[in-house]
C-alpha positions, 0 to 999 in steps of 0.5 A: 504346340508339341505333342507332349505340351498339348498331352500335359494342356488336355490332363490339366482339363480334364482326366483321360476317362473324361476325355474318353466320355467327350462327344466328337464335337467337343473334341473337335471344338478343343483341338481347334482352340488348341491349334488357334491358340495365340503364343503364350496363351495357351494356360489360359485357354486351359483355364478357360476350356477347364471351366467352360467344359466343367460348366457344361458337365455341371448343368448336363450341356456336355452332349450339345453340338459344340460346333455351335459355340465360338473359341475362346478370345485367346485364339485366332486363325493361327501364326501359320497361314490358313491358306497352307493346303495341307492336314493340321495334326495335332497329335495321334489319336493313339496318344490324345484320343483327339480327332485330326482337323483338316485345313478344308475350305469349309474350316476356313470359312467357318474359322472366318466368321467366327473371327468376324463376328466379333472383330469389332468387341473388346477383349475379355477376361475369359470367354468370348462373347456370343453376339447380341440374340436376347430380344424382347417379346410383347409382354415384355420378357426376354427371350433368346435366339442365339447360341446358348452360353455356358457361364462360368460366374460363381457370385450369387447376387447380379443385378439385373441389367437388359442386355444390349451387348454381346453376352460374356459368359464369365458374367453369367452363372451356370446351373448350380450357382443359380439353385445358389442365388434362387434359395438365397434370393427366397429367403431374403424376401421371406425375412425383408419383404424387399420387393425392389431388390427381390425383383432385380434378383429374380429377373437377374436369375431369369436372364441367366437361364435364358441366355443359356437356353436352361428350360427344365424343372428349375426354370418353371419353380423361378417363374411361378415364385417370382409370379406369385411375389410380384401378385402380393405385391400388385405387380401386374407387369412382372406377373405377366412377363413370368405368365407368359414364359410359364405358359410356354414351359408347360406347353413344353410338358415341363412339369409344374403347378399348372392348375394354380397359374391356369387359374390365375389367367382365368382371373387375370383375363376377368380382370382386364374383362378380356373375354375373348381370350378367356373363351378361347381359354375355356376351350383349352380345358374342355377334357384336360384334368387341370379342369377338375383342379380345385384352382381352376373350379374356384377361378372358374366359379367367379367367372360364372358368378359375374356373368350371372350378376351373381354379387352375393356369390362373388364375394365369397368366393373373393374371401375364399380364393386359394393361393394368391388369387385373392390378391388378382381378384384385389385387382377388379373388386373394386370395380365390381363392388361398384356395379353391385352397389348399383344394383342394390341402389336400384332394387332399394330405393329407400335406403339400405344399411351400411352394415348390411352392405358391408358384409355382402360387399365383403369388406373387414368392417363397416367402418372401412365400407364407409370410408369406401363410400365417402371417398366416391362422395356417397350420401349416408343418414345417419338413423338410430339403427346405424348409417344408411345408404341414401340410394336415391342420390347415390345412385347418380354417382355410383354410375359416374364411377363406374365409367372411371373403373 
């Protein structure tokens, strides 16, 4: 390729002023791409580089180390033999402001590695896929160990599919598109409450953030919103994945609603009856400002009430749980109601009013409490004052029920 044609191609990618701001690694990346471009593929390469660089600029990733990125598919080792021990100059620094590339043994080795890395892959339309580096941790959450992808996809909706092959950047949405997709999905959820579709789209957004190594305030917001939606629908698996990732993001000093999600962690450990991890979390909170948060204080009060078997306090806290805490407490409130009923039956051997106990255990009505009792085959006695729980015969049944809860 002659200097005039190369200069024209570079002008189509970016203005001279914009190219002057490129880091050296990007200049070398572009130079290598044109040097190794296949015959009659120059126009495709221009469009490919234009999309890639624009996407990187949008995501504030222009200054990253471009030497880690794989060249586009329309590039190869070039028509000339790579064994020629000479300097291949694309242009003068004055004309193109581009670094000369020397065909050193190290440069040849890197090219061969690039070529071999995907020699078995099928061709794609735009950018060469990166190698499969998406792994799954113990919580089922995907994490990325490879080079960051710069996505070029502009679709708002995208079905979530677990990655089992190389990642094609043309199927990955860059940050500006992901922000639009997030607004669309949250609006859809608030309007239709379709959890299956919403969860699928949120997981897809999370995956695109992961493969591009985007970890910022927007990333935190996506995981926080998805966690709240999962709690609302009782999807503890999805919630746990989001919570695990949020813990890492907060550790990286990325701002978010940390106190709210610390409170959820406390309640989640109470749900699991995981006192070991709960105690570790308590130690972490000593001297931390989050401990003074009303959300964390509420969760700590719940923990204290349970440890002291103070069920009157526990069910008051259940009724006043902030944010999505009530949904988390829903997961273990039945277990605690059974425990409370056992204590009541031991204390009131002559029976006790259904209306009184229903109020104590935070049931919305006596009717719903009676339905709950009948589901466990608890004996009730009708009196002129209303239904009474037969505490004497109910105690063995409740003890068996506790073993199942």
